[in-house]
C-alpha positions in Angstrom: -15.4 -7.4 29.0 -14.9 -5.0 26.1 -17.1 -5.2 23.0 -15.3 -6.3 19.9 -15.1 -3.8 16.9 -17.1 -4.7 13.9 -16.1 -3.6 10.4 -19.0 -3.3 8.0 -18.1 -0.9 5.3 -19.9 -0.4 2.2 -18.8 0.0 -1.5 -17.3 3.6 -2.1 -17.5 4.5 1.5 -14.6 6.8 2.9 -13.1 5.1 5.9 -10.8 6.8 8.4 -8.6 3.9 9.9 -6.9 4.5 13.2 -3.1 4.5 13.1 -1.8 1.1 13.5 2.1 0.4 13.4 4.5 -2.7 13.1 8.2 -2.7 13.7 10.2 -3.7 10.7 13.9 -3.1 11.5 15.7 -1.3 14.5 19.3 -0.4 13.4 21.2 1.7 15.9 19.5 5.1 16.1 17.3 4.4 13.3 13.7 2.7 13.6 11.6 1.5 10.7 7.9 0.8 11.0 5.1 -0.3 8.6 1.9 1.7 9.4 -1.5 2.2 8.3 -3.8 5.3 9.0 -5.9 8.0 7.6 -8.5 7.9 4.8 -9.2 4.8 2.8 -12.2 3.9 0.3 -13.9 0.5 0.3 -13.8 -1.2 -3.0 -15.1 -4.6 -2.1 -17.5 -5.4 0.9 -16.8 -8.2 3.2 -18.6 -11.2 2.8 -18.6 -14.9 4.3 -16.6 -15.9 1.2 -14.2 -13.2 0.8 -12.6 -10.2 2.9 -13.5 -6.7 1.8 -10.8 -4.4 0.5 -10.0 -0.9 1.5 -7.7 1.1 -0.9 -5.6 4.2 -0.3 -3.8 5.8 -3.2 -0.7 7.4 -2.2 0.3 9.1 -5.5 3.3 8.6 -7.7 6.7 8.0 -6.4 10.0 7.9 -8.3 12.4 4.9 -7.8 14.8 7.0 -5.8 12.0 7.4 -3.2 11.9 3.5 -2.8 14.8 1.8 -0.9 15.3 -1.5 0.9 14.8 -2.1 4.5 15.0 -5.8 5.6 15.0 -6.8 2.0 11.5 -4.9 1.4 10.6 -2.0 -0.3 10.3 1.1 2.0 9.4 4.8 1.5 9.8 7.6 4.0 6.2 8.5 4.3 6.7 10.1 7.7 9.6 10.7 10.0 9.7 11.3 13.9 12.7 12.8 15.4 13.4 11.0 18.8 16.0 12.2 21.5 18.5 9.6 20.3 17.4 9.0 16.6 14.8 8.6 14.1 11.6 6.8 13.5 10.7 6.2 9.9 7.2 5.1 8.7 6.1 3.5 5.4 2.8 2.4 4.2 3.3 -1.4 3.2 3.6 -2.2 -0.4 1.0 -4.3 -2.0 1.8 -7.6 -3.4 1.6 -8.2 -7.4 -1.6 -10.4 -6.5 -2.9 -7.7 -4.7 -2.6 -5.1 -7.2 -4.1 -7.5 -9.9 -6.9 -7.8 -7.6 -7.4 -4.0 -7.1 -7.1 -3.5 -10.7 -9.7 -6.2 -11.7 -12.1 -4.5 -9.3 -11.6 -1.1 -11.0 -11.9 -2.9 -14.6 -15.3 -4.1 -13.5 -16.4 -0.8 -11.9 -14.9 1.9 -13.8 -16.7 4.6 -11.8 -14.3 3.9 -8.9 -11.9 6.3 -10.7 -14.5 9.2 -10.3 -14.9 8.1 -6.7 -11.2 8.4 -6.0 -10.9 11.6 -8.0 -13.5 13.2 -5.7 -11.7 11.9 -2.7 -8.3 13.8 -4.1 -6.8 10.3 -4.6 -5.8 10.5 -8.3 -5.3 7.0 -10.2 -4.9 5.7 -13.6 -5.6 1.9 -13.8 -3.6 1.5 -16.8 -0.2 2.7 -15.3 2.5 1.3 -13.2 2.3 0.3 -9.5 5.0 -0.3 -7.0 4.8 -3.8 -5.5 6.3 -5.6 -2.6 8.4 -8.0 -4.6 12.1 -7.2 -5.2 14.6 -8.4 -7.7 18.1 -9.2 -6.8 21.4 -10.1 -8.6 23.6 -10.1 -5.5 22.9 -9.7 -1.9 23.4 -5.9 -1.8 22.0 -5.2 -5.1 18.3 -5.5 -4.3 15.9 -3.5 -6.5 12.1 -2.8 -6.0 9.7 -4.1 -8.6 6.5 -2.8 -10.2 3.6 -3.9 -12.1 2.9 -2.4 -15.5 -1.0 -2.6 -15.9 -0.9 -1.7 -19.6 1.5 -4.4 -20.5 0.4 -6.8 -17.9 4.1 -7.4 -16.8 6.3 -7.2 -13.7 9.7 -5.7 -14.0 12.6 -4.4 -11.8 12.8 -0.6 -11.3 15.3 1.7 -13.2 16.5 5.0 -12.1 13.8 6.6 -14.3 10.9 4.5 -12.9 7.8 6.4 -11.7 4.6 4.4 -10.5 1.7 4.6 -8.3 2.0 3.8 -4.6 -1.3 2.1 -3.1 -2.1 0.9 0.3 -4.3 -2.1 0.5 -6.0 -3.3 3.6 -8.3 -6.2 3.7 -11.0 -6.5 6.4 -13.4 -9.1 7.7 -16.4 -8.3 10.1 -14.0 -8.6 13.1 -10.3 -7.7 11.9 -8.2 -5.4 9.5 -5.5 -7.6 7.6 -2.6 -6.0 6.2 
């Protein structure tokens, strides 16, 4: 019987997650996956009362870099050319609630900005952040939304919107939740 992995990361620890993928959509020769991998930083330790949080700052993205796949925001973070098509990967977009939770942690621990700077993940907690929610007037007119931390509002993207992309992974002692 294989031993079960235990996740026990501490505050500020840099964590390398194994590549994990989930199919989002297959459309002809195009396949779209969500994935997590690479370097994250622990911003909250797991406890019996609440899961821990790992955060990866992906940098800023323009609204043109965010499009809809299966009514969800998607960015082409990685592309694999296959024999008969292409496989596109995107880090999952966090919800507004997840963004607010992350920003509350930054507000209570301003030194995290320095921790992320040292890891070459630049972030301004008083900026705009892409979120998983969308706005829609018609079925084919879906637009990504962002959370503006300075104004404390959520709004739909325009052609000029530039916002940070974050990848948030929760963890307990025994599982990753994303």
